[in-house]
Every structure is written in C-alpha cells, then in structure tokens.
C-alpha positions in Angstrom: 0.2 0.3 0.2 1.7 3.1 -1.1 2.2 5.9 1.6 -0.6 8.3 -0.5 -3.2 6.0 0.0 -2.2 5.1 3.7 -3.0 8.9 4.5 -5.8 9.1 2.3 -7.4 6.2 4.1 -6.1 8.2 7.8 -8.0 11.3 6.8 -11.1 9.4 6.0 -10.5 7.6 9.2 -10.3 10.6 10.9 -12.4 12.4 10.0 -15.3 9.6 10.6 -14.4 8.7 14.0 -12.5 10.4 15.8 -13.1 14.7 15.3 -15.8 14.9 16.7 -14.4 13.4 20.2 -13.7 14.7 23.4 -10.0 16.5 23.3 -8.3 15.0 25.7 -9.5 11.6 25.8 -9.5 12.0 22.1 -6.1 12.7 21.5 -5.0 9.6 23.1 -7.7 7.3 21.2 -6.7 9.1 18.6 -3.2 8.1 18.6 -3.8 4.3 19.8 -5.8 4.0 17.1 -3.5 5.3 14.2 -0.5 3.5 15.5 -2.3 0.4 15.2 -3.2 1.3 11.9 0.1 2.3 11.4 1.8 -0.9 12.4 -0.7 -3.4 10.6 0.0 -1.5 6.9 3.8 -2.3 8.3 2.8 -5.6 8.8 1.2 -6.2 5.7 3.9 -4.9 3.5 6.7 -6.8 5.8 4.5 -9.9 4.5 4.1 -9.4 1.3 8.2 -8.6 1.0 8.8 -11.8 2.8 6.3 -14.0 0.4 7.8 -12.0 -2.4 10.8 -12.9 -1.6 10.3 -16.7 -0.2 8.4 -17.6 -4.0 10.7 -15.8 -6.1 12.4 -18.5 -8.7 16.4 -18.2 -8.4 17.5 -17.5 -12.0 19.5 -20.8 -13.2 22.7 -20.5 -14.5 23.2 -21.4 -17.8 26.8 -24.0 -19.1 29.1 -23.8 -21.7 26.8 -26.1 -23.7 24.2 -25.2 -25.5 20.5 -26.4 -24.0 22.2 -27.6 -21.2 21.4 -25.4 -17.1 23.5 -26.4 -14.3 20.2 -28.2 -13.4 20.7 -30.4 -15.6 24.3 -31.5 -15.5 
C-alpha cells in the first residue's frame, strides 16, 4: 500500500471516527488508533515482501553447453 493511500485512509478515518470526540480522551484514542493502523500497514507490507522473496524463483545459471543448464548436469 502506498504512502498516499495510507494517508488518504487515515484522513477518512479521522473525519469519520475521531473528529467529534472530547479533546483529551480523543487525543489518546486517536493516537492509539493511528498507531494500530500503522502497525497493521507495516506488518502487511513486511509479509508481502517476505512472501515475494520466499517464492522468487532463482535464476538458472547456464553452462557452456547449449541447451543445458546447471540443473540438468
């Protein structure tokens, strides 16, 4: 998820759920919600990166003989 999409979603989240709350309590709740959302975003991006790296197929190294790869030797 790109930074702009995260920012847009946080903006929508802010106007929907947090803008009308009391100031002190609202600030604490707002910060907690934003922290939870950002942790979730970071965890998802890390998981996607890990899955991409895990399932990447290593490039085959070709040897000098045409039509043969190092896996076929």
